[in-house]
N, C-alpha and C positions, 0 to 999 in steps of 0.2 A: 600315252603321257602325258604325264607330270611337270609343266614348267611351274617357277617360285621367283617371286621376284620376290629380294629382301629389303629395297626400299629404292623410291624410285624421285626425281626433281617433278618430272608433270605435274598437272593440277590432277590430273586423274586417268587411267589407263586403261578408259570404256573403248579406245578403237582396238586394243589390240587384246581384249576380251572378245571384243564382238569377231574380229579374225579370226582367233585361235581358235576360238570352243565353234566355231562354222566348221572347225578340221576335225574335230572330235579332241580337241587338245584340254587339257583339266590345266584350266590359268590360274594362277591363285599369285594376289599381289599384297605384299604389306610392308610397312614403314619401319622397319627394328635398325633403323643407324643408328641410334643412341641404344640399342636394346643387348639387353645381357647374352653371352653365350649360349646362354642353356633356350631363352625364346629363341633365336635364329637357330639354333640346333633344331628344337622343335619345329619351326618352321618347314625345316629344307629337310629333314633327313632322308624321305623318300621322292623327292622330285629325280626326274632324268634329265633337268637342265636348269640350272639355277642364274639369277640373271640378279648382279650385285651393280648397286652407285657406289654407294660408300662405305658401305659396311667391311668391316676388315674378315677377310679371309683368310684365318690363321690356321695351324697345322690342326689344332683342339676341332676346329670347327670340320674341315674335311672329313676329321677321323669319325667323324658321326655319320656320316654319309651312309646310307649301304644302296644305292641305284645311280648315283649321279657319274653322267657320262660328259659332263661338258660344263663350260662355267662361263656364262657372255659379260665381262666388263661393260657397262654403257661408260662410254670414252675413251678417250685417247690415250690414257699414263692409267698404270695397271699398280702401282706401290703399296697399294689396298691387297694386293693377290700378295702370299706366299708362295712362290713358285716354286719354290722345291717341294713344299709337303703336294704341290699339284702334280710334281713330275712323279714323286714317289707313290702316287694313288692312282697316277696313269691316266688322269685328265687332261684335258687339252682347254686350255685358259683363251679363247677365241675376245677379240678388243677389237673396237670401232675408231682405225687412226684416221678413214677417211671422209666424214661428216662433216668437218667445221674447217677444214683448212684455210679457206680464202677469210675466213672468219678471224681466225687467229693472226694472220697475216696481216689482214687489214689494224687488227687493234695494236698490233706492234709497231706498224706504219705509222699511225694514229697519233702513237706515244712519244717514236722517234720524235717528230714533231712539234706534236706538243714540249718536248724537250727544247729542239730546240729553238724554237720559237717563240718562248719562253711563257705559252699561253695564259696557264696561271698564272703566274707573276703577274703577266701582265692585266687582269682584272682587279686584283689588288691595288695596282697601278691606275688603273681606268677610278675607280673608286676614292681614291685618296685626293687624287687629282681632282674630283670632281667637288668632293668634300674641302679641300681648298682654295677651289676656284682659280687655279693656276696648274699646269704642265707639269711633272716633275718625271722621268722618265728613268733614274739616277737606278732603280732597282732592277730593270731589265737589259741594262748593259754590261755585256757585251754581246750582241746576235752574231752569227755569224751564216753568209748564204748555205745555204745547205750543197749544193752543185760544187765538188771539189773537196766535199768532206771524206773522211773514211769512216765508212761502213764495217764494224765486225759480226760477222754469226759464226754461233757459237754451235755447230749441229746443222746440219745442211740437207737435212731430210725434204720429207712432206712441206712442211711449213716454213722450216727456213729457207729451202730452195723457195717458195713461192715467195717470200718475201724478196729476195732477191731478184727473182724474175719481174716486181711487180715496180721495184727500185731502182732499175740499168737505167730507165729512162730521164731519170733526173739528175745524173749527172754525177752519182756517189762512188768515189773508188772503194774495193769489198778486199776486206783482208777475211776471211772462211777458214773456219776450223773442223775439222771431221774426218776424224783419220779413220773410220770406218764406210767411208763412199770411194766406191769403186772409180776403175780408171776410165769407166766405159761412162759412167753417171758422169765425171769430172769432163770429158770429153764434150756430152752434151750440153752442158752448162756453161762451156767453154771458161773453165774456172781452173786454178792454182789455189791447191790450201797452204796453211802455214800454222804453226803451231800456237798452243794454247796462248803462251806470255805475249807473242809479235803481237796478236790480238786486242790482249790488253793493254799491251803499251803503246800500241801506236793509232788505234781507234778513236773515230771521238766519242762514235757509239757502240757500244756491245750492247747485242739484244742475243738470248741464251730460246734454244730451241732443240735441246736435246731432250731426251728422255732420263728418270731420276733413277739412277744407278749407284751403288756405293762409289764406284771412280766422278761423279758429275755431283753431287750431294756437296753443296759448300763451295762449290767451281769459283764463286765470286766474295774470298775473305778478305782475310786482313792484307794478306801477301799480294792477291792482285788485284786488288782493289787500290792496293799500295803502287801500282806500275803504271797505272791510269794519269793522262793527263791531267791536270786540274781544271781541264777546260771537259772534258768527258762525262757520257751520260750514261748509265746502265737500266736496261731496259728485260724486266722479267714477266715473259708471258707462260713461261712453262710450267713449273713445279716450286711450290713454295721455298722448299727444302735445295735448291739449286745455292742459294744467298744464304750466308750466314748475318742476318738481318740488324744481332749487336756488331758487326765489323764495319757493316754499310753504315749504320745511324752514326757510327765514331768519325767515317769519312767524310759523310753529310754535314755533321756537324762542325769537322776541323778544315772543310775545300780542300779536302785530298779528291775527290771528285765533285762536277759540279752541280749535279744531284740523277736522279733516277725514279721511274718509273714502272711500279709492280703492280699488277694482276693476283697474283696468287699467292699462297700465303703458309705455314708448316701449320698451323692451326688456324682454322678457317668456322666460322670468319674470326678475323684476328680480336684478340683481346682487348679491353678496352686501353688496357695501359701499351700495345703496341709501340715501339719507340720509334717508327718514322709518322705518326699522327702528329707528332709537334714539330716535325722537320719543314721549312717552307718550299724548299727543293727538293722534296718529295711527292711525287704525284703519283695515285693511290684509285684503284678502281676496282668493282667487288668479284673479281674471276668472272666476270661475262664476257673475256674473251669468245671465247665460244660461240657464243649466241648469236641467231636472228632469229628472225618465225623461220628460215628456209633448215638451216643445220637442226632448229629442234624439235620440226617434223621426219628430219632425214637422216637423223640416230634412231628414232621410232621405226620408220618404214625400216634401217638394216638388220635393227635386234629381230622382229618379225620377219625379215627374211631369210637370218643366222637360223632359227625356229624352224624356219619352213625347210631349212636346206637338214637339219639334223632328221628332220622326221623324214625325208627322202630319204638320208643316207647317207648325204655329201658331205665331205669335210666345210670346217669352219673357212671363210676368205682370208682370213688373219688369225695367228697363231702365235700366243707372246711366248707359250716354251716349247718343249720340246719333244712333247709327247704328240705322238702318230694319232690320228682320229679312228678310233674302231669302231663306227657304224652305232646307228640309234637302238639296234637290236643286241649288243652285248652288253651284260649286267657285270658288276662287279663284283 
């Protein structure tokens, strides 16, 4: 059996190589993130399993594969994979949605409090006051007590629900939008759901935790941002394309909303002229909400587990498309 990695973010894959070659697996790792289609196709053509981080899995690439029975996406999101092409080829797409739930939830919470307590502004105020020899807190005003404020959560799956559970004791009121949440799950969490417009209109903080789809792309746009309170904040740790960044920059410049905190970008890393870089009411972090030493190792273990499950003829734990796993021995 041959497993090919198209690209990876770890310093090396020595641990994976040792563990899988001991089981007789031909394990080959490449760094082809920015490589042309021809190079990626040549490296993956005869693979039984393809592990992909950010390389685009397009229809043209899928058509070059002669043996592939499983693609494993290194991460939670899979917007770089053409699911329709995978369906047509009969290849399941496995993804890893459970390796960094706490990390992303904690980053979102940290950004909520950084916005609400004006922490970045506070550093500027401290330095200016030190330089002038007197306190001037004007720029940090107003700050409101967090308890009693309304937190809007768009998407209450693994991460959104963890944000909710972690923050219940802080005294927030919650406005949750998730049309796909089952009645059983709503009862389990003890919540009611509202529509998207209510979340944007009534929340003091809006945090986004949905997959990127045609329906959620630019869910934060000129129309929805205009609904928000002037004292409200937008937080995005999901996918960059959830937010129309030009509309957000305009809203921040005009004072339509108080601020935003962003960890993800449509182009990564964002270009030097990214419009939020120049705005003091934007908190920006480098797409590391997923990261801890624990999660970094956990995703490696889970990907190896998926490869071992494939070798044993077992289906993936999580499949993003509608293809039923046919077993490791069946070839295309």
